[in-house]
PyMOL CGO cylinders between C-alpha atoms (Angstrom):
from pymol import cmd
from pymol.cgo import CYLINDER

trace = [
    CYLINDER, 6.02, 8.15, -45.94, 4.50, 6.59, -49.68, 0.3, 1, 1, 1, 1, 1, 1,
    CYLINDER, 4.50, 6.59, -49.68, 2.72, 3.09, -49.39, 0.3, 1, 1, 1, 1, 1, 1,
    CYLINDER, 2.72, 3.09, -49.39, 0.82, 1.07, -51.85, 0.3, 1, 1, 1, 1, 1, 1,
    CYLINDER, 0.82, 1.07, -51.85, 1.81, 0.63, -55.20, 0.3, 1, 1, 1, 1, 1, 1,
    CYLINDER, 1.81, 0.63, -55.20, 0.85, 2.15, -57.60, 0.3, 1, 1, 1, 1, 1, 1,
    CYLINDER, 0.85, 2.15, -57.60, 1.34, 0.27, -61.43, 0.3, 1, 1, 1, 1, 1, 1,
    CYLINDER, 1.34, 0.27, -61.43, -0.15, 1.11, -64.25, 0.3, 1, 1, 1, 1, 1, 1,
    CYLINDER, -0.15, 1.11, -64.25, 0.61, 0.54, -67.80, 0.3, 1, 1, 1, 1, 1, 1,
    CYLINDER, 0.61, 0.54, -67.80, 0.78, 2.86, -70.69, 0.3, 1, 1, 1, 1, 1, 1,
    CYLINDER, 0.78, 2.86, -70.69, 1.65, 2.77, -74.79, 0.3, 1, 1, 1, 1, 1, 1,
    CYLINDER, 1.65, 2.77, -74.79, 3.45, 3.99, -77.04, 0.3, 1, 1, 1, 1, 1, 1,
    CYLINDER, 3.45, 3.99, -77.04, 2.87, 6.16, -79.46, 0.3, 1, 1, 1, 1, 1, 1,
    CYLINDER, 2.87, 6.16, -79.46, 3.76, 8.02, -82.87, 0.3, 1, 1, 1, 1, 1, 1,
    CYLINDER, 3.76, 8.02, -82.87, 1.26, 10.30, -83.04, 0.3, 1, 1, 1, 1, 1, 1,
    CYLINDER, 1.26, 10.30, -83.04, 2.05, 13.83, -82.06, 0.3, 1, 1, 1, 1, 1, 1,
    CYLINDER, 2.05, 13.83, -82.06, 1.22, 17.55, -82.91, 0.3, 1, 1, 1, 1, 1, 1,
    CYLINDER, 1.22, 17.55, -82.91, -2.84, 17.61, -84.52, 0.3, 1, 1, 1, 1, 1, 1,
    CYLINDER, -2.84, 17.61, -84.52, -2.72, 14.13, -84.73, 0.3, 1, 1, 1, 1, 1, 1,
    CYLINDER, -2.72, 14.13, -84.73, -3.32, 13.68, -80.78, 0.3, 1, 1, 1, 1, 1, 1,
    CYLINDER, -3.32, 13.68, -80.78, -6.52, 15.65, -81.59, 0.3, 1, 1, 1, 1, 1, 1,
    CYLINDER, -6.52, 15.65, -81.59, -8.58, 12.13, -81.85, 0.3, 1, 1, 1, 1, 1, 1,
    CYLINDER, -8.58, 12.13, -81.85, -6.28, 10.02, -79.66, 0.3, 1, 1, 1, 1, 1, 1,
    CYLINDER, -6.28, 10.02, -79.66, -8.61, 12.00, -76.26, 0.3, 1, 1, 1, 1, 1, 1,
    CYLINDER, -8.61, 12.00, -76.26, -12.04, 12.29, -78.40, 0.3, 1, 1, 1, 1, 1, 1,
    CYLINDER, -12.04, 12.29, -78.40, -11.27, 8.56, -77.93, 0.3, 1, 1, 1, 1, 1, 1,
    CYLINDER, -11.27, 8.56, -77.93, -10.83, 8.92, -74.25, 0.3, 1, 1, 1, 1, 1, 1,
    CYLINDER, -10.83, 8.92, -74.25, -6.76, 8.05, -75.03, 0.3, 1, 1, 1, 1, 1, 1,
    CYLINDER, -6.76, 8.05, -75.03, -4.08, 10.93, -73.07, 0.3, 1, 1, 1, 1, 1, 1,
    CYLINDER, -4.08, 10.93, -73.07, -1.28, 11.89, -74.60, 0.3, 1, 1, 1, 1, 1, 1,
    CYLINDER, -1.28, 11.89, -74.60, 1.55, 11.71, -72.21, 0.3, 1, 1, 1, 1, 1, 1,
    CYLINDER, 1.55, 11.71, -72.21, 5.69, 11.51, -72.06, 0.3, 1, 1, 1, 1, 1, 1,
    CYLINDER, 5.69, 11.51, -72.06, 8.65, 10.63, -70.11, 0.3, 1, 1, 1, 1, 1, 1,
    CYLINDER, 8.65, 10.63, -70.11, 11.53, 12.34, -69.44, 0.3, 1, 1, 1, 1, 1, 1,
    CYLINDER, 11.53, 12.34, -69.44, 14.01, 10.36, -68.58, 0.3, 1, 1, 1, 1, 1, 1,
    CYLINDER, 14.01, 10.36, -68.58, 17.84, 11.28, -67.56, 0.3, 1, 1, 1, 1, 1, 1,
    CYLINDER, 17.84, 11.28, -67.56, 18.69, 13.28, -69.47, 0.3, 1, 1, 1, 1, 1, 1,
    CYLINDER, 18.69, 13.28, -69.47, 18.41, 10.06, -72.46, 0.3, 1, 1, 1, 1, 1, 1,
    CYLINDER, 18.41, 10.06, -72.46, 15.03, 10.11, -75.43, 0.3, 1, 1, 1, 1, 1, 1,
    CYLINDER, 15.03, 10.11, -75.43, 11.56, 11.02, -73.91, 0.3, 1, 1, 1, 1, 1, 1,
    CYLINDER, 11.56, 11.02, -73.91, 9.59, 8.66, -74.39, 0.3, 1, 1, 1, 1, 1, 1,
    CYLINDER, 9.59, 8.66, -74.39, 6.64, 9.12, -75.67, 0.3, 1, 1, 1, 1, 1, 1,
    CYLINDER, 6.64, 9.12, -75.67, 3.06, 7.11, -74.33, 0.3, 1, 1, 1, 1, 1, 1,
    CYLINDER, 3.06, 7.11, -74.33, -0.91, 7.34, -73.91, 0.3, 1, 1, 1, 1, 1, 1,
    CYLINDER, -0.91, 7.34, -73.91, -2.96, 5.90, -71.76, 0.3, 1, 1, 1, 1, 1, 1,
    CYLINDER, -2.96, 5.90, -71.76, -6.53, 5.57, -70.01, 0.3, 1, 1, 1, 1, 1, 1,
    CYLINDER, -6.53, 5.57, -70.01, -7.76, 8.85, -69.58, 0.3, 1, 1, 1, 1, 1, 1,
    CYLINDER, -7.76, 8.85, -69.58, -10.01, 7.16, -66.59, 0.3, 1, 1, 1, 1, 1, 1,
    CYLINDER, -10.01, 7.16, -66.59, -6.78, 5.26, -65.42, 0.3, 1, 1, 1, 1, 1, 1,
    CYLINDER, -6.78, 5.26, -65.42, -4.58, 8.22, -65.61, 0.3, 1, 1, 1, 1, 1, 1,
    CYLINDER, -4.58, 8.22, -65.61, -6.84, 10.87, -63.84, 0.3, 1, 1, 1, 1, 1, 1,
    CYLINDER, -6.84, 10.87, -63.84, -6.92, 8.16, -60.56, 0.3, 1, 1, 1, 1, 1, 1,
    CYLINDER, -6.92, 8.16, -60.56, -3.56, 7.52, -61.02, 0.3, 1, 1, 1, 1, 1, 1,
    CYLINDER, -3.56, 7.52, -61.02, -3.10, 11.44, -60.93, 0.3, 1, 1, 1, 1, 1, 1,
    CYLINDER, -3.10, 11.44, -60.93, -5.84, 11.84, -57.81, 0.3, 1, 1, 1, 1, 1, 1,
    CYLINDER, -5.84, 11.84, -57.81, -4.23, 8.61, -55.36, 0.3, 1, 1, 1, 1, 1, 1,
    CYLINDER, -4.23, 8.61, -55.36, -0.50, 9.78, -55.71, 0.3, 1, 1, 1, 1, 1, 1,
    CYLINDER, -0.50, 9.78, -55.71, -0.15, 14.04, -56.46, 0.3, 1, 1, 1, 1, 1, 1,
    CYLINDER, -0.15, 14.04, -56.46, 2.66, 14.87, -58.09, 0.3, 1, 1, 1, 1, 1, 1,
    CYLINDER, 2.66, 14.87, -58.09, 4.33, 13.31, -54.65, 0.3, 1, 1, 1, 1, 1, 1,
    CYLINDER, 4.33, 13.31, -54.65, 4.48, 8.87, -55.44, 0.3, 1, 1, 1, 1, 1, 1,
    CYLINDER, 4.48, 8.87, -55.44, 6.42, 6.74, -57.48, 0.3, 1, 1, 1, 1, 1, 1,
    CYLINDER, 6.42, 6.74, -57.48, 4.49, 5.01, -59.95, 0.3, 1, 1, 1, 1, 1, 1,
    CYLINDER, 4.49, 5.01, -59.95, 5.64, 2.41, -61.82, 0.3, 1, 1, 1, 1, 1, 1,
    CYLINDER, 5.64, 2.41, -61.82, 4.67, 2.52, -65.32, 0.3, 1, 1, 1, 1, 1, 1,
    CYLINDER, 4.67, 2.52, -65.32, 4.63, -0.20, -67.81, 0.3, 1, 1, 1, 1, 1, 1,
    CYLINDER, 4.63, -0.20, -67.81, 5.89, 0.08, -71.34, 0.3, 1, 1, 1, 1, 1, 1,
    CYLINDER, 5.89, 0.08, -71.34, 6.28, -2.12, -73.93, 0.3, 1, 1, 1, 1, 1, 1,
    CYLINDER, 6.28, -2.12, -73.93, 7.39, -4.08, -71.57, 0.3, 1, 1, 1, 1, 1, 1,
    CYLINDER, 7.39, -4.08, -71.57, 9.83, -2.34, -70.19, 0.3, 1, 1, 1, 1, 1, 1,
    CYLINDER, 9.83, -2.34, -70.19, 9.32, -0.95, -66.07, 0.3, 1, 1, 1, 1, 1, 1,
    CYLINDER, 9.32, -0.95, -66.07, 10.63, 2.70, -65.26, 0.3, 1, 1, 1, 1, 1, 1,
    CYLINDER, 10.63, 2.70, -65.26, 9.67, 4.09, -61.75, 0.3, 1, 1, 1, 1, 1, 1,
    CYLINDER, 9.67, 4.09, -61.75, 8.98, 7.71, -61.56, 0.3, 1, 1, 1, 1, 1, 1,
    CYLINDER, 8.98, 7.71, -61.56, 7.20, 11.22, -60.49, 0.3, 1, 1, 1, 1, 1, 1,
    CYLINDER, 7.20, 11.22, -60.49, 4.21, 13.21, -62.46, 0.3, 1, 1, 1, 1, 1, 1,
    CYLINDER, 4.21, 13.21, -62.46, 5.65, 16.40, -63.05, 0.3, 1, 1, 1, 1, 1, 1,
    CYLINDER, 5.65, 16.40, -63.05, 2.73, 18.36, -64.57, 0.3, 1, 1, 1, 1, 1, 1,
    CYLINDER, 2.73, 18.36, -64.57, -0.20, 17.79, -66.41, 0.3, 1, 1, 1, 1, 1, 1,
    CYLINDER, -0.20, 17.79, -66.41, -2.17, 19.89, -67.93, 0.3, 1, 1, 1, 1, 1, 1,
    CYLINDER, -2.17, 19.89, -67.93, -5.71, 20.82, -68.25, 0.3, 1, 1, 1, 1, 1, 1,
    CYLINDER, -5.71, 20.82, -68.25, -8.37, 22.33, -70.63, 0.3, 1, 1, 1, 1, 1, 1,
    CYLINDER, -8.37, 22.33, -70.63, -8.95, 25.49, -68.53, 0.3, 1, 1, 1, 1, 1, 1,
    CYLINDER, -8.95, 25.49, -68.53, -12.89, 26.25, -69.87, 0.3, 1, 1, 1, 1, 1, 1,
    CYLINDER, -12.89, 26.25, -69.87, -14.05, 21.70, -68.28, 0.3, 1, 1, 1, 1, 1, 1,
    CYLINDER, -14.05, 21.70, -68.28, -10.58, 21.18, -66.20, 0.3, 1, 1, 1, 1, 1, 1,
    CYLINDER, -10.58, 21.18, -66.20, -10.08, 18.14, -68.11, 0.3, 1, 1, 1, 1, 1, 1,
    CYLINDER, -10.08, 18.14, -68.11, -6.92, 16.21, -68.56, 0.3, 1, 1, 1, 1, 1, 1,
    CYLINDER, -6.92, 16.21, -68.56, -5.21, 16.70, -72.11, 0.3, 1, 1, 1, 1, 1, 1,
    CYLINDER, -5.21, 16.70, -72.11, -1.67, 16.43, -71.14, 0.3, 1, 1, 1, 1, 1, 1,
    CYLINDER, -1.67, 16.43, -71.14, 0.48, 14.30, -68.33, 0.3, 1, 1, 1, 1, 1, 1,
    CYLINDER, 0.48, 14.30, -68.33, 4.66, 14.73, -68.50, 0.3, 1, 1, 1, 1, 1, 1,
    CYLINDER, 4.66, 14.73, -68.50, 6.64, 12.00, -66.11, 0.3, 1, 1, 1, 1, 1, 1,
    CYLINDER, 6.64, 12.00, -66.11, 9.79, 12.51, -64.49, 0.3, 1, 1, 1, 1, 1, 1,
    CYLINDER, 9.79, 12.51, -64.49, 11.77, 8.99, -64.67, 0.3, 1, 1, 1, 1, 1, 1,
    CYLINDER, 11.77, 8.99, -64.67, 13.51, 8.67, -61.32, 0.3, 1, 1, 1, 1, 1, 1,
    CYLINDER, 13.51, 8.67, -61.32, 15.52, 6.04, -59.58, 0.3, 1, 1, 1, 1, 1, 1,
    CYLINDER, 15.52, 6.04, -59.58, 15.04, 4.73, -56.43, 0.3, 1, 1, 1, 1, 1, 1,
    CYLINDER, 15.04, 4.73, -56.43, 18.64, 5.89, -54.85, 0.3, 1, 1, 1, 1, 1, 1,
    CYLINDER, 18.64, 5.89, -54.85, 18.43, 9.20, -55.96, 0.3, 1, 1, 1, 1, 1, 1,
    CYLINDER, 18.43, 9.20, -55.96, 17.44, 11.48, -54.38, 0.3, 1, 1, 1, 1, 1, 1,
    CYLINDER, 17.44, 11.48, -54.38, 14.45, 13.82, -56.47, 0.3, 1, 1, 1, 1, 1, 1,
    CYLINDER, 14.45, 13.82, -56.47, 12.05, 17.29, -56.29, 0.3, 1, 1, 1, 1, 1, 1,
    CYLINDER, 12.05, 17.29, -56.29, 8.97, 16.63, -55.54, 0.3, 1, 1, 1, 1, 1, 1,
    CYLINDER, 8.97, 16.63, -55.54, 5.49, 18.63, -55.46, 0.3, 1, 1, 1, 1, 1, 1,
    CYLINDER, 5.49, 18.63, -55.46, 3.37, 17.24, -51.31, 0.3, 1, 1, 1, 1, 1, 1,
    CYLINDER, 3.37, 17.24, -51.31, 0.32, 18.65, -50.18, 0.3, 1, 1, 1, 1, 1, 1,
    CYLINDER, 0.32, 18.65, -50.18, 0.70, 20.91, -46.21, 0.3, 1, 1, 1, 1, 1, 1,
    CYLINDER, 0.70, 20.91, -46.21, -2.65, 19.83, -44.80, 0.3, 1, 1, 1, 1, 1, 1,
    CYLINDER, -2.65, 19.83, -44.80, -4.12, 20.74, -40.83, 0.3, 1, 1, 1, 1, 1, 1,
    CYLINDER, -4.12, 20.74, -40.83, -4.31, 18.33, -37.89, 0.3, 1, 1, 1, 1, 1, 1,
    CYLINDER, -4.31, 18.33, -37.89, -6.68, 16.30, -39.59, 0.3, 1, 1, 1, 1, 1, 1,
    CYLINDER, -6.68, 16.30, -39.59, -9.91, 16.86, -36.22, 0.3, 1, 1, 1, 1, 1, 1,
    CYLINDER, -9.91, 16.86, -36.22, -7.68, 19.93, -35.10, 0.3, 1, 1, 1, 1, 1, 1,
    CYLINDER, -7.68, 19.93, -35.10, -10.29, 22.54, -33.18, 0.3, 1, 1, 1, 1, 1, 1,
    CYLINDER, -10.29, 22.54, -33.18, -8.97, 26.30, -34.44, 0.3, 1, 1, 1, 1, 1, 1,
    CYLINDER, -8.97, 26.30, -34.44, -9.19, 28.81, -32.37, 0.3, 1, 1, 1, 1, 1, 1,
    CYLINDER, -9.19, 28.81, -32.37, -9.10, 31.78, -34.05, 0.3, 1, 1, 1, 1, 1, 1,
    CYLINDER, -9.10, 31.78, -34.05, -12.79, 30.26, -35.75, 0.3, 1, 1, 1, 1, 1, 1,
    CYLINDER, -12.79, 30.26, -35.75, -14.36, 29.75, -32.62, 0.3, 1, 1, 1, 1, 1, 1,
    CYLINDER, -14.36, 29.75, -32.62, -14.39, 33.79, -32.19, 0.3, 1, 1, 1, 1, 1, 1,
    CYLINDER, -14.39, 33.79, -32.19, -15.37, 33.61, -35.87, 0.3, 1, 1, 1, 1, 1, 1,
    CYLINDER, -15.37, 33.61, -35.87, -12.89, 35.12, -36.62, 0.3, 1, 1, 1, 1, 1, 1,
    CYLINDER, -12.89, 35.12, -36.62, -11.56, 34.02, -40.62, 0.3, 1, 1, 1, 1, 1, 1,
    CYLINDER, -11.56, 34.02, -40.62, -8.21, 31.63, -41.48, 0.3, 1, 1, 1, 1, 1, 1,
    CYLINDER, -8.21, 31.63, -41.48, -6.50, 31.93, -44.45, 0.3, 1, 1, 1, 1, 1, 1,
    CYLINDER, -6.50, 31.93, -44.45, -5.26, 29.49, -45.88, 0.3, 1, 1, 1, 1, 1, 1,
    CYLINDER, -5.26, 29.49, -45.88, -2.62, 30.34, -48.44, 0.3, 1, 1, 1, 1, 1, 1,
    CYLINDER, -2.62, 30.34, -48.44, -0.14, 27.77, -49.39, 0.3, 1, 1, 1, 1, 1, 1,
    CYLINDER, -0.14, 27.77, -49.39, -1.79, 24.20, -50.24, 0.3, 1, 1, 1, 1, 1, 1,
    CYLINDER, -1.79, 24.20, -50.24, 1.29, 22.24, -50.97, 0.3, 1, 1, 1, 1, 1, 1,
    CYLINDER, 1.29, 22.24, -50.97, 5.33, 22.80, -50.69, 0.3, 1, 1, 1, 1, 1, 1,
    CYLINDER, 5.33, 22.80, -50.69, 8.05, 21.28, -52.56, 0.3, 1, 1, 1, 1, 1, 1,
    CYLINDER, 8.05, 21.28, -52.56, 11.02, 18.92, -50.96, 0.3, 1, 1, 1, 1, 1, 1,
    CYLINDER, 11.02, 18.92, -50.96, 14.13, 16.28, -51.33, 0.3, 1, 1, 1, 1, 1, 1,
    CYLINDER, 14.13, 16.28, -51.33, 14.20, 13.13, -50.39, 0.3, 1, 1, 1, 1, 1, 1,
    CYLINDER, 14.20, 13.13, -50.39, 14.74, 9.73, -51.97, 0.3, 1, 1, 1, 1, 1, 1,
    CYLINDER, 14.74, 9.73, -51.97, 11.65, 8.12, -53.93, 0.3, 1, 1, 1, 1, 1, 1,
    CYLINDER, 11.65, 8.12, -53.93, 11.49, 5.89, -50.84, 0.3, 1, 1, 1, 1, 1, 1,
    CYLINDER, 11.49, 5.89, -50.84, 11.35, 8.87, -47.81, 0.3, 1, 1, 1, 1, 1, 1,
    CYLINDER, 11.35, 8.87, -47.81, 8.91, 10.48, -49.84, 0.3, 1, 1, 1, 1, 1, 1,
    CYLINDER, 8.91, 10.48, -49.84, 6.35, 11.80, -47.72, 0.3, 1, 1, 1, 1, 1, 1,
    CYLINDER, 6.35, 11.80, -47.72, 2.67, 11.90, -48.51, 0.3, 1, 1, 1, 1, 1, 1,
    CYLINDER, 2.67, 11.90, -48.51, 1.61, 14.54, -46.69, 0.3, 1, 1, 1, 1, 1, 1,
    CYLINDER, 1.61, 14.54, -46.69, 3.14, 17.58, -43.97, 0.3, 1, 1, 1, 1, 1, 1,
    CYLINDER, 3.14, 17.58, -43.97, 0.80, 17.49, -41.39, 0.3, 1, 1, 1, 1, 1, 1,
    CYLINDER, 0.80, 17.49, -41.39, 0.71, 21.35, -39.05, 0.3, 1, 1, 1, 1, 1, 1,
    CYLINDER, 0.71, 21.35, -39.05, -1.20, 22.47, -36.16, 0.3, 1, 1, 1, 1, 1, 1,
    CYLINDER, -1.20, 22.47, -36.16, -3.67, 25.45, -36.15, 0.3, 1, 1, 1, 1, 1, 1,
    CYLINDER, -3.67, 25.45, -36.15, -3.65, 25.38, -32.28, 0.3, 1, 1, 1, 1, 1, 1,
    CYLINDER, -3.65, 25.38, -32.28, -1.11, 28.69, -32.29, 0.3, 1, 1, 1, 1, 1, 1,
    CYLINDER, -1.11, 28.69, -32.29, -3.76, 30.33, -35.07, 0.3, 1, 1, 1, 1, 1, 1,
    CYLINDER, -3.76, 30.33, -35.07, -5.20, 32.76, -32.07, 0.3, 1, 1, 1, 1, 1, 1,
    CYLINDER, -5.20, 32.76, -32.07, -5.15, 36.33, -32.51, 0.3, 1, 1, 1, 1, 1, 1,
    CYLINDER, -5.15, 36.33, -32.51, -6.01, 38.49, -35.88, 0.3, 1, 1, 1, 1, 1, 1,
    CYLINDER, -6.01, 38.49, -35.88, -2.91, 39.00, -37.22, 0.3, 1, 1, 1, 1, 1, 1,
    CYLINDER, -2.91, 39.00, -37.22, -1.12, 35.38, -36.31, 0.3, 1, 1, 1, 1, 1, 1,
    CYLINDER, -1.12, 35.38, -36.31, 0.50, 33.09, -38.79, 0.3, 1, 1, 1, 1, 1, 1,
    CYLINDER, 0.50, 33.09, -38.79, 1.93, 29.84, -39.80, 0.3, 1, 1, 1, 1, 1, 1,
    CYLINDER, 1.93, 29.84, -39.80, 4.77, 29.64, -42.19, 0.3, 1, 1, 1, 1, 1, 1,
    CYLINDER, 4.77, 29.64, -42.19, 6.56, 27.07, -44.07, 0.3, 1, 1, 1, 1, 1, 1,
    CYLINDER, 6.56, 27.07, -44.07, 9.35, 27.53, -41.03, 0.3, 1, 1, 1, 1, 1, 1,
    CYLINDER, 9.35, 27.53, -41.03, 6.49, 25.72, -38.70, 0.3, 1, 1, 1, 1, 1, 1,
    CYLINDER, 6.49, 25.72, -38.70, 6.75, 22.75, -40.28, 0.3, 1, 1, 1, 1, 1, 1,
    CYLINDER, 6.75, 22.75, -40.28, 8.59, 19.44, -39.33, 0.3, 1, 1, 1, 1, 1, 1,
    CYLINDER, 8.59, 19.44, -39.33, 9.37, 17.96, -41.74, 0.3, 1, 1, 1, 1, 1, 1,
    CYLINDER, 9.37, 17.96, -41.74, 10.43, 14.21, -41.15, 0.3, 1, 1, 1, 1, 1, 1,
    CYLINDER, 10.43, 14.21, -41.15, 13.88, 12.14, -41.52, 0.3, 1, 1, 1, 1, 1, 1,
    CYLINDER, 13.88, 12.14, -41.52, 15.49, 12.18, -44.31, 0.3, 1, 1, 1, 1, 1, 1,
    CYLINDER, 15.49, 12.18, -44.31, 13.27, 14.63, -45.89, 0.3, 1, 1, 1, 1, 1, 1,
    CYLINDER, 13.27, 14.63, -45.89, 14.40, 18.03, -46.63, 0.3, 1, 1, 1, 1, 1, 1,
    CYLINDER, 14.40, 18.03, -46.63, 11.40, 21.57, -47.91, 0.3, 1, 1, 1, 1, 1, 1,
    CYLINDER, 11.40, 21.57, -47.91, 13.02, 23.58, -50.41, 0.3, 1, 1, 1, 1, 1, 1,
    CYLINDER, 13.02, 23.58, -50.41, 9.84, 25.81, -50.37, 0.3, 1, 1, 1, 1, 1, 1,
    CYLINDER, 9.84, 25.81, -50.37, 11.98, 29.21, -48.38, 0.3, 1, 1, 1, 1, 1, 1,
    CYLINDER, 11.98, 29.21, -48.38, 10.79, 29.01, -44.72, 0.3, 1, 1, 1, 1, 1, 1,
    CYLINDER, 10.79, 29.01, -44.72, 8.88, 32.53, -44.33, 0.3, 1, 1, 1, 1, 1, 1,
    CYLINDER, 8.88, 32.53, -44.33, 6.81, 31.52, -46.86, 0.3, 1, 1, 1, 1, 1, 1,
    CYLINDER, 6.81, 31.52, -46.86, 3.31, 31.58, -45.10, 0.3, 1, 1, 1, 1, 1, 1,
    CYLINDER, 3.31, 31.58, -45.10, 0.56, 29.04, -44.78, 0.3, 1, 1, 1, 1, 1, 1,
    CYLINDER, 0.56, 29.04, -44.78, -1.88, 30.54, -43.50, 0.3, 1, 1, 1, 1, 1, 1,
    CYLINDER, -1.88, 30.54, -43.50, -2.83, 33.16, -41.45, 0.3, 1, 1, 1, 1, 1, 1,
    CYLINDER, -2.83, 33.16, -41.45, -5.82, 34.95, -39.29, 0.3, 1, 1, 1, 1, 1, 1,
    CYLINDER, -5.82, 34.95, -39.29, -7.59, 38.26, -40.28, 0.3, 1, 1, 1, 1, 1, 1,
    CYLINDER, -7.59, 38.26, -40.28, -10.84, 39.73, -39.42, 0.3, 1, 1, 1, 1, 1, 1,
    CYLINDER, -10.84, 39.73, -39.42, -14.31, 38.85, -41.55, 0.3, 1, 1, 1, 1, 1, 1,
    CYLINDER, -14.31, 38.85, -41.55, -15.27, 42.28, -42.99, 0.3, 1, 1, 1, 1, 1, 1,
    CYLINDER, -15.27, 42.28, -42.99, -18.43, 41.76, -42.45, 0.3, 1, 1, 1, 1, 1, 1,
    CYLINDER, -18.43, 41.76, -42.45, -16.43, 42.70, -38.37, 0.3, 1, 1, 1, 1, 1, 1,
    CYLINDER, -16.43, 42.70, -38.37, -13.98, 45.52, -40.39, 0.3, 1, 1, 1, 1, 1, 1,
    CYLINDER, -13.98, 45.52, -40.39, -16.62, 47.03, -41.38, 0.3, 1, 1, 1, 1, 1, 1,
    CYLINDER, -16.62, 47.03, -41.38, -18.92, 47.57, -37.89, 0.3, 1, 1, 1, 1, 1, 1,
    CYLINDER, -18.92, 47.57, -37.89, -15.13, 48.58, -37.00, 0.3, 1, 1, 1, 1, 1, 1,
    CYLINDER, -15.13, 48.58, -37.00, -15.48, 51.18, -39.33, 0.3, 1, 1, 1, 1, 1, 1,
    CYLINDER, -15.48, 51.18, -39.33, -18.19, 52.04, -38.75, 0.3, 1, 1, 1, 1, 1, 1,
    CYLINDER, -18.19, 52.04, -38.75, -17.55, 52.23, -35.43, 0.3, 1, 1, 1, 1, 1, 1,
    CYLINDER, -17.55, 52.23, -35.43, -15.23, 53.88, -35.50, 0.3, 1, 1, 1, 1, 1, 1,
    CYLINDER, -15.23, 53.88, -35.50, -17.09, 56.80, -38.27, 0.3, 1, 1, 1, 1, 1, 1,
    CYLINDER, -17.09, 56.80, -38.27, -18.88, 56.55, -35.24, 0.3, 1, 1, 1, 1, 1, 1,
    CYLINDER, -18.88, 56.55, -35.24, -17.00, 58.15, -32.00, 0.3, 1, 1, 1, 1, 1, 1,
    CYLINDER, -17.00, 58.15, -32.00, -15.08, 59.73, -34.45, 0.3, 1, 1, 1, 1, 1, 1,
    CYLINDER, -15.08, 59.73, -34.45, -17.76, 62.50, -35.57, 0.3, 1, 1, 1, 1, 1, 1,
    CYLINDER, -17.76, 62.50, -35.57, -19.07, 62.27, -31.05, 0.3, 1, 1, 1, 1, 1, 1,
    CYLINDER, -19.07, 62.27, -31.05, -15.40, 63.30, -30.96, 0.3, 1, 1, 1, 1, 1, 1,
    CYLINDER, -15.40, 63.30, -30.96, -16.16, 66.63, -32.40, 0.3, 1, 1, 1, 1, 1, 1,
    CYLINDER, -16.16, 66.63, -32.40, -18.49, 70.08, -31.48, 0.3, 1, 1, 1, 1, 1, 1,
    CYLINDER, -18.49, 70.08, -31.48, -21.90, 69.10, -34.01, 0.3, 1, 1, 1, 1, 1, 1,
    CYLINDER, -21.90, 69.10, -34.01, -22.92, 72.31, -32.68, 0.3, 1, 1, 1, 1, 1, 1,
    CYLINDER, -22.92, 72.31, -32.68, -19.73, 74.08, -34.58, 0.3, 1, 1, 1, 1, 1, 1,
    CYLINDER, -19.73, 74.08, -34.58, -20.58, 73.69, -38.15, 0.3, 1, 1, 1, 1, 1, 1,
    CYLINDER, -20.58, 73.69, -38.15, -18.70, 75.01, -40.67, 0.3, 1, 1, 1, 1, 1, 1,
    CYLINDER, -18.70, 75.01, -40.67, -19.88, 77.95, -43.07, 0.3, 1, 1, 1, 1, 1, 1,
    CYLINDER, -19.88, 77.95, -43.07, -19.28, 76.43, -46.72, 0.3, 1, 1, 1, 1, 1, 1,
    CYLINDER, -19.28, 76.43, -46.72, -17.09, 80.27, -49.06, 0.3, 1, 1, 1, 1, 1, 1,
    CYLINDER, -17.09, 80.27, -49.06, -20.78, 81.43, -50.24, 0.3, 1, 1, 1, 1, 1, 1,
    CYLINDER, -20.78, 81.43, -50.24, -21.88, 81.77, -46.29, 0.3, 1, 1, 1, 1, 1, 1,
    CYLINDER, -21.88, 81.77, -46.29, -18.71, 83.57, -44.64, 0.3, 1, 1, 1, 1, 1, 1,
    CYLINDER, -18.71, 83.57, -44.64, -19.52, 85.98, -48.24, 0.3, 1, 1, 1, 1, 1, 1,
    CYLINDER, -19.52, 85.98, -48.24, -23.20, 85.87, -47.07, 0.3, 1, 1, 1, 1, 1, 1,
    CYLINDER, -23.20, 85.87, -47.07, -21.85, 87.03, -42.99, 0.3, 1, 1, 1, 1, 1, 1,
    CYLINDER, -21.85, 87.03, -42.99, -19.55, 89.58, -44.24, 0.3, 1, 1, 1, 1, 1, 1,
    CYLINDER, -19.55, 89.58, -44.24, -22.09, 91.23, -45.92, 0.3, 1, 1, 1, 1, 1, 1,
    CYLINDER, -22.09, 91.23, -45.92, -24.38, 90.49, -43.46, 0.3, 1, 1, 1, 1, 1, 1,
    CYLINDER, -24.38, 90.49, -43.46, -21.80, 92.31, -40.61, 0.3, 1, 1, 1, 1, 1, 1,
    CYLINDER, -21.80, 92.31, -40.61, -20.99, 94.89, -42.93, 0.3, 1, 1, 1, 1, 1, 1,
    CYLINDER, -20.99, 94.89, -42.93, -24.59, 96.78, -43.46, 0.3, 1, 1, 1, 1, 1, 1,
    CYLINDER, -24.59, 96.78, -43.46, -25.32, 96.78, -39.94, 0.3, 1, 1, 1, 1, 1, 1,
    CYLINDER, -25.32, 96.78, -39.94, -22.30, 98.91, -38.97, 0.3, 1, 1, 1, 1, 1, 1,
    CYLINDER, -22.30, 98.91, -38.97, -22.96, 101.41, -41.35, 0.3, 1, 1, 1, 1, 1, 1,
]
cmd.load_cgo(trace, "trace")
């Protein structure tokens, strides 16, 4: 479950739209707190501070926001990054209550240090899902959901959301059939297998029985007709 209380101080802001560019140049990131159906609170915070908060809390750990002397318990709901530089541009918080369940995005990880049989067999394990959506009380939100990769042995073996075990008080909202990982043959092995199959097919044929082209067939017919004269 979540631990290590995270507290961050934000400043109320009146700057909007075109004025946000000057804030960002000063290393200040605009943000907004959605507040239980009430008017949203426009805030801003230090870029480095918010980057550290996002790295630690992700989108699943409650954060205590201090704004103008008032406290708000919240989750990070969205972060906007500039595509070219992957620079944080904007952050959205969702105010929450300790006694109400909330939706959150939680990381999915393999058991630390666990060996994956398929990889020992030089097969490729494709991780297809890194997070799932869950519902729980803020105090019950897990830092991550752990799954063992020990059943990934042969080509076609897979793990899905249905294989995850949720802690008490946590409901997984992501569709159960969604794949987390699957075992496939590496491309180089696949190419070798295709080449081998083609070679076997060629060996199984009649090498001496080479089919004539239409032109060759016509010439053969002409030769045969002349021979009969």
